[in-house]
C-alpha positions as CSV (number, residue, x, y, z in Angstrom):
1,M,101.6,87.9,96.8
2,A,102.9,89.6,93.7
3,G,104.4,93.0,93.4
4,G,107.1,93.2,95.9
5,G,109.7,94.6,93.4
6,A,108.7,98.2,93.8
7,R,109.4,98.3,97.5
8,D,112.4,100.5,98.3
9,F,115.0,99.4,100.9
10,I,118.4,100.8,101.3
11,G,120.9,99.0,99.0
12,V,118.2,97.5,96.8
13,A,118.1,98.7,93.2
14,E,115.0,100.6,92.1
15,P,113.3,100.2,88.7
16,A,114.2,102.5,85.9
17,P,111.7,105.2,85.0
18,I,109.0,104.1,82.5
19,R,107.5,105.9,79.5
20,R,105.3,109.0,79.8
21,L,101.9,108.0,81.0
22,R,98.5,109.6,81.0
23,I,97.4,109.4,84.7
24,A,94.3,110.6,86.5
25,V,94.3,111.2,90.3
26,V,90.9,111.0,91.9
27,T,90.4,112.9,95.2
28,P,87.3,114.3,97.0
29,R,88.7,117.8,97.2
30,Y,91.6,119.6,95.5
31,E,92.4,123.1,96.5
32,E,95.4,124.8,98.0
33,T,93.6,125.7,101.2
34,V,92.6,122.0,101.8
35,L,95.1,120.6,104.3
36,G,93.8,117.1,105.0
37,G,96.4,114.4,104.8
38,A,94.9,112.5,101.9
39,E,94.1,115.6,99.9
40,L,97.7,116.9,100.4
41,H,98.9,113.5,99.3
42,A,96.8,113.6,96.1
43,R,97.8,117.2,95.3
44,W,101.6,116.7,95.9
45,L,101.6,113.4,94.0
46,A,99.8,114.8,91.0
47,Q,102.0,117.9,90.8
48,R,105.2,115.9,91.1
49,L,104.1,113.3,88.5
50,A,103.3,116.2,86.1
51,D,106.7,117.8,86.8
52,R,108.3,114.4,85.9
53,G,106.7,114.6,82.5
54,H,103.6,112.5,82.8
55,D,100.3,113.7,81.3
56,M,98.4,114.4,84.6
57,E,94.7,115.1,85.3
58,V,93.0,115.5,88.7
59,L,89.4,114.4,88.9
60,T,87.7,116.0,91.9
61,T,84.5,117.6,93.1
62,C,83.5,121.3,93.4
63,A,83.6,121.1,97.2
64,V,86.1,122.7,99.5
65,D,84.6,122.3,103.0
66,G,84.9,118.8,104.2
67,Q,82.0,119.3,106.6
68,T,79.3,120.7,104.3
69,W,80.4,119.3,101.0
70,R,78.8,122.3,99.4
71,N,79.7,122.9,95.7
72,E,81.7,126.1,96.0
73,L,83.9,126.0,92.9
74,P,82.6,126.0,89.3
75,A,82.4,122.7,87.5
76,G,84.7,122.3,84.5
77,S,88.4,122.2,83.7
78,T,91.1,124.5,84.9
79,G,94.9,124.4,84.9
80,D,97.1,124.0,87.9
81,G,100.7,124.5,86.6
82,N,101.3,121.7,84.1
83,L,98.4,119.5,85.1
84,L,94.7,119.7,84.3
85,V,92.0,119.8,87.1
86,R,88.5,118.6,86.2
87,R,85.9,119.4,88.8
88,F,82.5,117.8,88.9
89,R,79.5,118.7,91.1
90,A,79.3,116.7,94.3
91,E,76.0,115.0,95.1
92,P,74.1,116.8,97.9
93,P,75.1,115.1,101.2
94,R,72.4,113.3,103.2
95,F,73.6,114.1,106.7
96,G,70.7,112.4,108.6
97,L,71.1,109.1,106.7
98,R,74.9,109.4,106.9
99,A,74.8,109.9,110.7
100,E,72.4,106.9,111.2
101,L,74.4,104.6,109.0
102,D,77.7,105.9,110.5
103,R,76.5,105.0,114.0
104,R,75.5,101.5,112.9
105,L,78.6,100.9,110.9
106,R,80.9,102.0,113.7
107,W,79.2,99.5,115.9
108,E,79.5,96.9,113.1
109,V,75.7,96.4,113.1
110,L,75.4,96.3,109.3
111,V,77.0,93.6,107.3
112,D,75.2,94.2,104.0
113,L,77.2,95.7,101.1
114,A,74.1,97.6,99.9
115,D,73.9,99.4,103.2
116,E,77.6,100.3,103.1
117,E,77.1,101.7,99.6
118,R,74.2,103.8,100.8
119,W,76.5,105.2,103.5
120,L,79.1,106.1,100.8
121,R,76.5,107.7,98.7
122,A,75.3,109.8,101.6
123,G,78.7,111.4,101.9
124,P,81.2,112.8,99.4
125,N,80.6,111.4,95.9
126,S,79.9,112.6,92.4
127,R,77.9,110.8,89.8
128,A,79.2,113.2,87.2
129,L,82.8,112.2,87.9
130,E,81.8,108.5,87.7
131,K,80.1,109.1,84.3
132,H,83.3,110.8,83.0
133,L,85.3,107.8,84.0
134,A,82.8,105.4,82.5
135,R,83.0,107.3,79.2
136,Q,86.7,108.3,79.1
137,G,88.4,105.9,81.5
138,H,89.9,104.0,78.7
139,S,92.0,107.0,77.7
140,Y,94.0,106.9,80.9
141,D,96.9,104.5,81.5
142,A,96.1,104.5,85.2
143,V,93.6,106.0,87.6
144,L,94.9,106.5,91.1
145,A,92.3,107.2,93.8
146,L,92.5,108.0,97.5
147,P,91.5,107.6,100.3
148,Y,89.6,104.4,100.7
149,L,86.8,106.0,102.8
150,A,85.7,108.4,100.1
151,G,82.7,107.6,97.9
152,T,84.6,109.2,95.0
153,T,87.2,106.4,95.4
154,Y,84.8,103.5,95.7
155,F,82.5,104.4,92.9
156,S,85.4,105.4,90.6
157,A,86.7,101.8,91.1
158,Q,83.4,100.5,89.8
159,A,83.5,102.8,86.8
160,V,87.0,102.0,85.6
161,Q,88.1,98.7,87.2
162,Q,90.7,97.7,84.7
163,R,92.8,100.8,85.2
164,F,92.1,101.5,88.8
165,F,94.9,101.8,91.4
166,L,94.0,102.3,95.1
167,I,96.1,104.4,97.5
168,P,94.1,103.4,100.6
169,C,95.5,105.5,103.4
170,L,94.1,102.7,105.6
171,H,93.7,102.9,109.3
172,D,92.9,100.2,111.9
173,E,89.3,101.4,112.4
174,P,85.8,99.8,112.1
175,F,85.4,101.0,108.5
176,A,88.5,99.2,107.5
177,R,86.8,95.9,108.2
178,L,83.7,96.5,106.0
179,Q,82.9,94.7,102.9
180,F,83.4,97.7,100.6
181,T,87.0,98.0,101.8
182,G,87.7,94.4,100.9
183,R,86.0,94.9,97.5
184,L,88.2,97.9,96.8
185,L,91.4,96.1,97.7
186,K,90.3,93.1,95.5
187,Q,89.2,95.1,92.5
188,S,92.3,97.3,92.3
189,R,94.9,96.5,89.6
190,A,97.4,97.2,92.4
191,V,97.2,98.7,95.9
192,L,99.8,101.4,96.6
193,F,100.5,101.6,100.3
194,N,102.2,104.3,102.4
195,S,104.0,102.0,104.8
196,D,104.7,98.3,105.5
197,P,102.4,98.3,108.6
198,E,99.6,99.6,106.5
199,R,100.1,96.9,104.0
200,A,100.3,94.3,106.7
201,L,97.0,95.6,108.2
202,A,95.2,95.2,104.8
203,E,96.6,91.7,104.4
204,R,95.6,90.8,107.9
205,L,92.0,92.1,107.4
206,F,91.4,90.6,104.0
207,P,93.8,87.6,103.5
208,G,94.4,86.9,99.8
209,A,92.3,89.7,98.5
210,I,95.1,91.9,97.1
211,A,96.4,90.8,93.7
212,R,99.4,93.1,93.7
213,A,100.6,95.3,96.6
214,H,103.5,97.9,96.6
215,V,104.7,100.2,99.4
216,V,105.2,103.5,97.7
217,G,104.7,106.3,100.2
218,L,104.9,110.0,99.7
219,G,107.9,112.3,99.0
220,F,109.3,115.2,101.0
221,D,111.7,117.9,100.1
222,P,114.5,119.2,102.3
223,P,113.3,122.4,104.0
224,P,114.5,125.7,102.5
225,P,116.8,127.9,104.6
226,T,114.7,129.4,107.4
227,D,115.0,131.2,110.7
228,A,113.5,129.5,113.8
229,Q,114.1,132.7,115.8
230,L,112.0,134.7,113.3
231,F,109.1,132.3,114.0
232,R,109.5,133.0,117.8
233,R,109.5,136.7,117.3
234,N,106.6,136.8,114.8
235,Y,104.4,134.6,117.0
236,G,105.5,135.7,120.4
237,V,106.9,132.4,121.5
238,S,109.8,132.9,123.8
239,E,109.7,129.7,125.9
240,P,110.8,126.2,124.9
241,F,107.9,124.2,123.5
242,I,106.8,120.8,122.3
243,L,104.5,120.8,119.3
244,Y,101.4,119.1,118.0
245,V,100.3,119.8,114.4
246,G,97.1,118.3,113.0
247,R,93.4,118.0,113.6
248,L,92.3,118.7,117.1
249,E,90.0,115.7,117.4
250,P,89.5,112.8,119.9
251,H,90.4,110.2,117.3
252,K,93.8,111.9,117.0
253,N,94.3,111.3,120.7
254,V,94.5,115.1,121.4
255,P,92.6,114.9,124.7
256,L,95.1,112.3,125.9
257,L,98.1,114.5,124.9
258,I,96.6,117.5,126.7
259,D,95.9,115.5,129.8
260,H,99.4,114.0,129.9
261,F,101.0,117.4,129.3
262,L,99.0,119.1,132.0
263,R,99.8,116.3,134.4
264,Y,103.5,116.7,133.5
265,K,103.4,120.4,134.2
266,S,101.8,119.7,137.6
267,R,105.0,117.7,138.4
268,R,107.5,119.8,136.3
269,P,106.6,123.5,136.8
270,G,109.2,124.9,134.5
271,D,108.7,127.0,131.4
272,L,108.0,124.2,128.8
273,K,104.8,124.7,126.9
274,L,102.6,122.7,124.5
275,L,101.7,124.5,121.2
276,L,98.7,123.1,119.4
277,V,98.4,124.0,115.7
278,G,95.2,122.9,113.8
279,A,91.4,123.0,113.7
280,G,88.9,120.8,115.4
281,E,86.5,120.3,118.2
282,C,89.1,119.7,121.0
283,E,89.4,123.2,122.5
284,P,92.2,123.1,125.0
285,P,91.2,124.2,128.6
286,P,92.5,127.6,129.8
287,S,96.0,127.0,131.0
288,P,99.3,129.0,130.9
289,H,101.0,125.8,129.8
290,L,98.9,125.4,126.6
291,R,98.7,127.6,123.6
292,R,96.7,127.1,120.4
293,I,97.9,129.1,117.5
294,E,97.2,129.6,113.8
295,I,100.2,130.1,111.5
296,D,101.0,131.1,108.0
297,W,101.9,127.7,106.6
298,A,104.9,129.3,104.9
299,D,106.3,129.4,108.5
300,R,105.8,125.7,109.1
301,D,109.4,124.7,108.8
302,A,110.6,127.6,111.0
303,M,108.1,126.5,113.6
304,L,109.3,122.9,113.5
305,M,112.9,123.9,113.8
306,A,112.0,126.0,116.8
307,A,110.3,123.2,118.6
308,L,112.0,120.9,121.1
309,L,110.2,118.0,119.6
310,L,107.0,117.0,117.7
311,V,104.4,114.8,119.5
312,Q,102.3,112.5,117.3
313,P,99.8,110.8,119.7
314,S,97.5,109.5,116.9
315,T,97.2,105.7,116.6
316,N,95.5,105.9,113.2
317,E,98.0,106.9,110.6
318,S,99.0,105.3,107.3
319,L,102.2,107.5,107.0
320,S,102.0,110.7,109.1
321,I,103.0,113.6,106.9
322,V,103.8,115.9,109.9
323,M,106.3,113.3,111.3
324,M,108.2,113.3,108.1
325,Q,108.2,117.1,107.9
326,A,109.5,117.3,111.5
327,W,112.3,114.8,110.6
328,A,113.1,116.7,107.4
329,C,113.7,119.7,109.7
330,G,115.9,117.6,112.0
331,R,113.6,117.5,115.0
332,P,112.9,114.3,117.1
333,V,109.4,113.0,117.4
334,V,107.5,111.3,120.3
335,V,104.7,108.9,119.3
336,H,102.1,106.7,121.0
337,A,103.3,103.1,121.3
338,A,99.9,101.9,120.0
339,G,100.4,103.8,116.7
340,E,101.8,101.0,114.7
341,V,102.8,103.1,111.7
342,A,104.4,105.9,113.6
343,R,106.3,103.5,115.9
344,Y,107.5,101.5,112.9
345,H,109.0,104.7,111.4
346,C,110.7,105.5,114.7
347,E,112.1,102.0,114.9
348,Q,113.3,102.0,111.3
349,G,114.7,105.5,111.3
350,N,115.8,105.7,114.9
351,G,114.3,109.2,115.0
352,G,111.9,109.1,117.9
353,L,110.7,107.6,121.1
354,W,107.3,106.2,122.1
355,F,105.1,106.1,125.2
356,A,102.3,103.7,126.2
357,N,101.3,105.5,129.5
358,Y,101.9,108.6,131.5
359,P,105.1,107.5,133.3
360,E,106.8,106.8,130.0
361,F,105.6,110.2,128.6
362,E,107.1,111.9,131.6
363,A,110.4,110.1,131.3
364,I,110.7,110.8,127.6
365,L,110.0,114.6,128.0
366,D,112.4,114.8,130.9
367,R,115.1,113.1,128.9
368,L,114.7,115.1,125.7
369,H,114.2,118.4,127.5
370,H,117.5,118.0,129.3
371,D,119.6,116.0,126.9
372,S,120.2,118.1,123.8
373,G,122.6,115.6,122.4
374,L,120.0,112.9,122.4
375,A,117.4,115.2,120.9
376,H,119.8,116.3,118.2
377,G,120.9,112.7,117.4
378,L,117.3,111.5,117.1
379,G,116.4,114.4,114.8
380,K,119.4,113.9,112.6
381,A,118.7,110.1,112.3
382,G,115.1,110.9,111.3
383,Q,116.3,113.4,108.8
384,T,118.6,110.8,107.2
385,Y,115.7,108.3,107.1
386,V,113.4,110.7,105.2
387,Q,116.2,111.7,102.8
388,E,117.0,108.0,102.0
389,R,113.5,106.5,101.8
390,Y,111.1,109.4,101.1
391,S,112.8,111.7,98.7
392,W,110.5,112.5,95.7
393,E,112.9,110.8,93.3
394,R,112.7,107.5,95.2
395,V,108.9,107.7,95.7
396,L,108.2,108.5,92.1
397,R,110.4,105.7,90.9
398,R,108.7,103.2,93.3
399,L,105.3,104.4,91.9
400,E,106.5,104.0,88.3
401,G,107.8,100.6,89.1
402,A,104.5,99.6,90.6
403,L,102.7,100.7,87.5
404,G,105.2,99.0,85.3
405,D,104.8,95.7,87.3
406,T,101.1,95.6,86.2
407,G,101.9,96.1,82.6
408,V,101.0,99.8,82.4
409,S,104.3,100.6,80.8
410,A,103.7,98.3,77.9
411,P,103.3,100.2,74.5
């Protein structure tokens, strides 16, 4: 398989920066208040590429709410720093059809591509955005789109195939096995993965479908000076705590985390608490050992530094932004052993531990709670891993190398 040259390993030379390019990033939503992983990825990447001197545009919808997909922002072009944001009206979602097709797709009842495309059309998509790409796509050197599950991504690929690059954010889930996913991977000029396990998953599901594949990832800055004690005072958190940050949803394994922690507290009745930060349907049960809080995201790094550790129980990640942020702050992480990507990062960076069952969860918490030297050592190793592999300079050079590998840098 072609395209390995852009992968970044310690001690391997990276490609030199290429010429200034005109690049479009396609994402379903683009707004500072949108905190989904793929949307953050798109926003940060577009902004950093613009800062690097590339001519950047973001192509997105007028929607902000990922549940209603209502057009809340005006259509048209606006500036965001030194990049241009073009917003197009989203098609009205068809929730009934989406739910019916969703149920059948999850159970892998449908195998027809037309049915899968109907499912994509019933969710977030914009025909106006597609028309723009059909008319103006030739003016871009590259069109980067994410994530793979969005209709905006799939139909953009059909509109501008020769310049299309997929950032899939692929998870091991039923949708990943559908025909439209394989078509996206095959049609892309190159596929830009977040991690080696994500790439391996795609190659396992669709052998030989990917013409060029590169592991690029996402960049992270070192945290600015902050005060963990100020976080404690501002939010009334005096006890030691472990932290979960993300969507409070079953598919993120939040019920398992809550169950394990409450079981732990029944056996270890000390003052350790679990703080849950995020929105979602998993409302924690009343318990003095659990606390759900909302924070000003400017306090995120102070919160991470105040935590004993971050728990990432999800088994469906292509990178895990919050893991990298915790490591950037020097905190250890605990992940689920079945989370291939998260476990891979822990193994590669030596920055965390993993559990497959409750006894392992208990043993890990006991050890990290009472062995500050181990906790500190894991956190520092994770911090070094992020600095060496996921600095913005390295990520952007990997991306530019991936584009150059396909001939985009040619005059």
